[in-house]
C-alpha positions as CSV (number, residue, x, y, z in Angstrom):
1,M,121.1,77.5,127.1
2,N,119.8,80.8,125.3
3,K,117.6,79.5,122.6
4,F,118.3,82.7,120.5
5,T,122.1,82.5,120.4
6,Q,122.2,81.5,116.7
7,L,120.1,84.2,115.3
8,S,122.9,86.2,113.7
9,E,123.8,83.0,111.7
10,F,120.2,83.4,110.1
11,L,120.3,87.4,109.6
12,A,123.7,86.9,107.8
13,Y,121.6,85.5,104.8
14,L,119.4,88.8,104.7
15,F,121.8,91.7,105.7
16,D,124.9,92.0,103.7
17,D,126.8,94.4,106.4
18,E,128.4,92.7,109.4
19,K,127.3,95.9,111.5
20,A,123.9,95.5,110.3
21,V,123.7,91.9,111.0
22,A,124.8,92.5,114.4
23,K,122.3,95.1,115.4
24,A,119.6,93.3,113.7
25,N,120.6,90.3,116.0
26,V,120.1,92.0,119.1
27,I,117.0,93.6,118.1
28,T,115.5,90.3,116.6
29,E,116.3,88.7,119.8
30,G,114.7,91.3,121.5
31,I,111.5,90.9,119.5
32,L,111.1,87.5,120.3
33,K,112.2,87.5,123.8
34,A,109.5,90.4,124.3
35,R,106.9,88.8,122.3
36,S,106.1,92.1,121.3
37,C,106.2,94.7,118.4
38,R,106.5,97.8,120.9
39,I,109.9,99.5,120.5
40,S,109.9,100.3,124.4
41,E,109.2,96.6,125.2
42,I,111.9,95.2,122.8
43,A,114.4,97.5,124.2
44,R,113.8,96.3,127.7
45,E,114.9,92.8,126.6
46,M,117.9,94.0,124.7
47,P,121.3,93.9,126.6
48,G,122.3,97.4,128.0
49,Q,120.2,100.4,128.8
50,E,116.6,100.8,127.7
51,A,117.0,104.3,126.5
52,A,120.0,103.5,124.4
53,N,118.4,100.6,123.0
54,Y,115.4,102.5,121.9
55,K,117.3,105.0,119.9
56,C,119.3,102.1,118.4
57,I,116.2,100.5,117.1
58,Q,115.0,103.9,115.7
59,R,118.3,104.5,113.9
60,F,118.1,100.9,112.6
61,L,114.8,101.4,111.1
62,T,115.7,104.5,109.3
63,Q,119.1,103.2,107.9
64,Q,117.8,99.7,106.5
65,S,115.8,99.0,103.6
66,L,114.0,96.2,105.4
67,G,111.1,95.8,102.6
68,S,113.6,94.7,100.2
69,T,115.5,92.6,103.1
70,L,112.1,90.9,103.6
71,Q,111.8,89.8,99.7
72,R,114.8,87.5,100.1
73,L,112.3,85.1,101.8
74,Y,110.3,84.5,98.9
75,Q,110.8,80.6,98.1
76,E,111.5,79.9,94.7
77,Q,110.7,76.3,95.0
78,A,107.1,77.0,96.1
79,D,104.5,75.9,94.0
80,F,102.2,78.9,94.5
81,M,102.1,82.2,96.4
82,I,99.2,83.2,98.7
83,G,97.8,86.8,99.3
84,D,95.8,87.9,101.8
85,P,94.8,91.1,103.9
86,T,94.3,91.7,107.6
87,E,92.8,94.5,109.7
88,M,95.1,96.3,112.0
89,P,92.8,98.3,114.4
90,R,94.1,101.5,116.1
91,P,91.3,102.7,118.1
92,Q,93.2,105.3,119.9
93,A,95.3,106.9,116.7
94,K,92.5,108.8,115.3
95,K,95.0,111.6,114.7
96,T,97.5,109.5,113.0
97,G,98.1,110.4,109.4
98,Y,97.9,107.2,107.8
99,V,95.0,105.6,109.9
100,G,91.6,105.5,108.7
101,T,88.7,103.2,109.4
102,L,88.1,99.6,108.8
103,H,85.2,97.7,107.5
104,D,82.9,98.5,110.3
105,G,83.1,102.1,109.4
106,E,83.9,103.2,113.1
107,T,87.0,101.5,114.4
108,S,90.2,103.4,113.7
109,G,93.0,101.4,111.6
110,Y,94.7,100.3,108.6
111,W,95.1,97.3,106.3
112,L,98.0,95.1,105.6
113,L,98.1,92.8,102.3
114,L,100.7,90.1,103.2
115,L,102.2,88.1,100.2
116,A,103.8,84.6,101.6
117,T,104.6,81.3,100.2
118,P,103.6,78.0,102.0
119,Y,105.8,76.4,104.7
120,Q,105.1,73.7,107.2
121,G,101.2,74.4,107.8
122,R,102.0,77.9,108.2
123,A,103.2,80.7,105.5
124,L,106.7,82.5,105.2
125,P,105.9,86.4,104.4
126,C,107.9,87.7,101.6
127,H,106.4,91.1,100.9
128,F,103.2,93.4,101.8
129,V,101.4,96.5,101.3
130,S,99.8,99.0,103.6
131,Y,96.8,101.0,103.1
132,S,93.6,102.6,104.8
133,S,90.7,104.5,104.0
134,T,92.6,107.9,104.9
135,I,95.6,107.0,102.5
136,I,93.1,105.9,99.7
137,G,91.3,109.3,100.0
138,T,94.3,111.5,100.3
139,E,95.7,109.7,97.1
140,A,92.5,109.7,95.2
141,T,92.9,106.0,94.4
142,S,91.3,103.0,95.7
143,R,92.6,99.7,97.5
144,N,92.6,98.1,94.3
145,R,95.7,100.2,93.2
146,Y,97.6,98.7,96.2
147,H,96.6,95.1,95.7
148,F,97.9,95.9,91.9
149,Q,101.2,97.3,93.5
150,A,102.0,94.4,95.6
151,F,101.3,91.8,92.9
152,A,103.5,93.8,90.4
153,E,106.4,94.3,92.3
154,L,106.8,90.2,92.6
155,K,105.7,89.5,89.0
156,E,109.2,88.7,88.1
157,L,109.6,86.2,90.8
158,L,106.2,84.7,90.4
159,G,106.7,83.6,86.9
160,D,104.3,80.7,86.1
161,K,103.4,80.3,89.8
162,P,99.7,80.8,90.3
163,L,98.7,83.4,93.0
164,V,96.1,81.8,95.4
165,L,93.6,84.5,96.8
166,D,90.7,84.6,98.9
167,R,87.2,85.9,98.5
168,E,88.4,89.5,99.0
169,F,89.9,89.5,95.6
170,S,87.3,88.0,93.4
171,Y,86.6,91.7,91.5
172,L,86.6,92.7,88.0
173,E,89.1,94.9,87.9
174,L,91.8,92.7,89.6
175,M,90.9,89.9,87.4
176,Q,91.7,92.2,84.3
177,A,94.7,93.1,85.5
178,L,95.9,89.7,86.3
179,V,95.1,88.7,82.8
180,T,96.7,91.5,81.2
181,E,99.9,90.6,83.3
182,K,99.6,87.1,82.3
183,L,99.7,85.9,85.6
184,N,98.2,82.5,86.7
185,F,95.6,82.6,89.4
186,V,93.5,80.5,91.9
187,I,90.9,82.8,93.7
188,R,87.8,81.7,95.7
189,L,84.5,83.0,94.8
190,K,82.4,85.6,96.7
191,V,78.8,85.2,96.9
192,G,76.8,86.8,94.3
193,A,79.5,86.6,91.4
194,K,78.0,86.4,88.0
195,F,79.1,84.3,84.7
196,L,78.1,84.0,81.4
197,D,78.7,81.2,79.0
198,S,79.7,81.4,75.5
199,E,76.6,82.1,74.3
200,G,76.2,85.2,76.5
201,K,73.5,83.2,78.9
202,A,73.7,83.5,82.6
203,V,75.5,80.6,84.5
204,A,73.8,79.1,87.5
205,L,76.4,78.2,90.3
206,S,74.7,75.0,91.5
207,V,76.0,72.0,93.1
208,K,74.8,69.3,95.3
209,K,76.2,68.0,98.5
210,G,78.8,65.7,98.2
211,E,79.4,66.4,94.4
212,T,81.7,68.1,92.3
213,R,80.9,70.4,89.2
214,I,83.2,71.9,86.5
215,L,82.3,74.8,84.4
216,N,84.8,75.3,81.8
217,K,85.2,78.5,79.3
218,V,82.8,80.9,81.2
219,F,83.2,84.4,81.5
220,Y,83.4,86.5,84.8
221,M,81.1,89.4,84.8
222,G,81.1,88.9,81.0
223,Q,84.6,89.8,80.2
224,V,87.1,87.5,81.9
225,F,87.7,84.1,80.6
226,V,88.1,81.6,83.5
227,N,87.4,78.0,84.4
228,L,85.2,77.2,87.4
229,I,85.0,74.5,90.0
230,G,82.5,73.9,92.8
231,Q,82.6,71.4,95.4
232,W,80.3,70.8,98.3
233,K,81.7,68.3,101.0
234,E,79.5,66.5,103.5
235,G,79.2,68.6,106.9
236,L,80.2,72.1,105.2
237,H,77.1,74.5,105.2
238,E,78.0,75.8,101.9
239,P,79.9,74.8,98.8
240,L,83.5,76.0,97.6
241,W,83.6,77.6,94.3
242,V,87.0,78.5,92.8
243,M,88.0,80.3,89.4
244,T,91.1,80.0,87.7
245,N,92.7,80.2,84.5
246,L,94.3,77.0,85.1
247,P,92.6,73.5,84.4
248,A,89.8,73.6,86.7
249,E,90.6,70.4,88.8
250,Q,94.4,71.7,89.1
251,G,92.9,74.8,90.4
252,L,90.7,73.6,93.1
253,S,93.9,71.0,94.1
254,I,96.0,74.0,94.6
255,Y,93.5,76.1,96.8
256,L,92.9,73.0,98.9
257,Q,96.6,73.1,99.5
258,R,96.5,76.7,100.6
259,M,98.2,76.9,103.9
260,K,96.6,78.7,106.5
261,I,97.9,82.4,106.3
262,E,95.2,83.3,108.6
263,Q,96.9,81.3,111.1
264,S,99.9,82.9,110.5
265,F,98.3,86.0,111.2
266,R,97.0,84.7,114.5
267,D,100.5,83.5,115.5
268,L,102.0,87.2,114.7
269,K,99.3,88.6,116.7
270,S,99.0,86.3,119.6
271,L,102.9,85.6,120.0
272,L,104.3,88.5,118.7
273,G,101.6,91.3,119.5
274,F,101.7,92.3,115.7
275,D,98.1,93.9,116.2
276,K,99.6,96.2,118.8
277,M,102.4,97.7,116.3
278,M,101.8,101.7,116.0
279,H,104.2,104.4,114.7
280,K,103.3,108.1,114.0
281,K,104.9,107.9,110.5
282,R,103.9,105.3,107.9
283,H,107.4,104.5,106.4
284,L,108.5,103.6,109.9
285,M,105.5,101.4,110.8
286,E,106.2,99.6,107.4
287,K,109.8,99.3,108.2
288,M,108.9,97.8,111.6
289,V,106.2,95.5,110.0
290,A,109.2,94.0,107.8
291,L,111.5,93.6,110.8
292,V,109.0,91.6,112.8
293,L,108.1,89.7,109.8
294,I,111.7,88.5,109.5
295,A,111.7,87.7,113.2
296,Y,108.7,85.4,112.6
297,A,110.1,83.7,109.9
298,I,113.4,82.9,111.6
299,G,111.4,81.9,114.7
300,L,109.1,79.9,112.5
301,V,112.0,78.0,110.8
302,L,114.0,77.4,114.0
303,G,110.6,76.5,115.8
304,E,109.9,73.7,113.2
305,A,113.3,72.1,113.5
306,L,112.8,72.2,117.1
307,R,109.4,70.4,116.9
308,S,110.7,67.4,114.9
309,Q,113.5,66.9,117.5
310,L,110.8,67.4,120.3
311,F,108.4,65.3,118.9
312,P,109.7,62.8,116.6
313,L,106.5,61.0,116.6
314,P,104.1,63.7,116.2
315,Q,100.5,63.2,118.0
316,R,97.6,65.1,116.7
317,K,97.7,67.8,119.3
318,H,101.6,68.4,118.4
319,K,100.7,69.0,114.7
320,L,98.5,71.9,115.6
321,F,101.5,73.8,117.1
322,S,103.3,76.1,115.0
323,G,106.9,76.5,115.2
324,L,106.9,79.8,116.7
325,F,104.7,78.5,119.2
326,V,106.9,75.5,120.2
327,L,110.0,77.8,120.1
328,L,108.2,80.7,122.3
329,K,105.6,79.1,124.5
330,L,106.2,75.4,125.1
331,K,108.7,74.5,128.3
332,W,111.3,72.3,126.6
333,S,114.8,71.4,127.4
334,L,117.9,69.9,125.1
335,P,121.3,69.5,125.7
336,Y,123.4,71.9,124.1
337,Q,124.7,69.8,121.4
338,K,121.1,68.8,120.3
339,F,120.0,72.3,120.2
340,K,123.0,73.3,118.1
341,L,122.2,70.3,115.8
342,V,118.5,71.4,115.4
343,S,119.8,75.0,114.9
344,Q,122.3,73.9,111.9
345,Q,119.4,71.9,110.5
346,A,117.3,75.4,110.7
347,L,120.0,77.4,109.4
348,Q,120.2,74.7,106.3
349,T,116.6,75.3,105.6
350,F,116.7,79.0,106.1
351,A,119.8,79.2,103.8
352,S,117.9,77.4,101.0
353,I,114.9,80.0,101.3
354,A,117.0,83.2,101.3
355,H,118.5,84.6,98.3
356,P,120.0,88.0,97.1
357,V,117.6,90.7,96.3
358,R,117.0,90.8,92.8
359,T,118.3,93.7,90.4
360,Y,115.1,95.4,89.9
361,V,114.3,95.9,93.5
């Protein structure tokens, strides 16, 4: 049994042309078999000659608009959207045009800001933006511009759904942009954030262990109205503070539901070699990122359906496995008819997620 035989049925919901579906099928299967983002390694896992496969992948990247294809994975039924950046180190690519230096000021690399919706303890990516110190310097702008760009491009999809962000995003310019765009938000505070009350007095962010504290109608940096909530759970070395334009308790509840997008990055890097991706041209790198995220999403949905079949009474250990890990790493065997049933269940789930690209894209 080939566990990747049904991939074309999933891809048919993302690509409108039958030829594109056929090519995407063999390439996506190659990504999952190779567990790699390197074109040479993917080409070796595809049927036929490696050299011809390599050219096939390059042509496919050039011809397809994979960014808009990825956006079809936006889950309209999701209660919120997650945003999070990750570093992509490239220590051997110091002469590549779009590569800069990372936070340590020494390692060469670039950043990906990924937007995703929660799914089964992980996250389904639907959009991303790449940037680096070199790109920012060349374009005489800042990383904030790329954050704004990513959010603005999905504004029509978000509607009233809150955007859930971590500490990297608690800066004034972004807050002002979210308010201007009338977007709901839930953001974890970074250390040192300053707030004023309605009388202009500084607000002390203090909460005792085991307690929850709410501060309504305070002003971030004296300029943006927010509600604050702090919670210090027993066993943690510091409290959690969240700011939102929603009711404070609702904001905290949403943040605590935040699926671990960081774990999705770990899956991408450990199971698909996401951190080894490199192209000399930025636009091809971004297309390859989109294609790998599509492969990841299909593998995740298929793996989650497979997990429910393999572990009908899940133990704690099995809950820790992502669907992609179950699909690619665990040794399992199912009769063909049962696996076909699993595939059909996963396909129904995938079909409920994927939708045509909106006309503004």
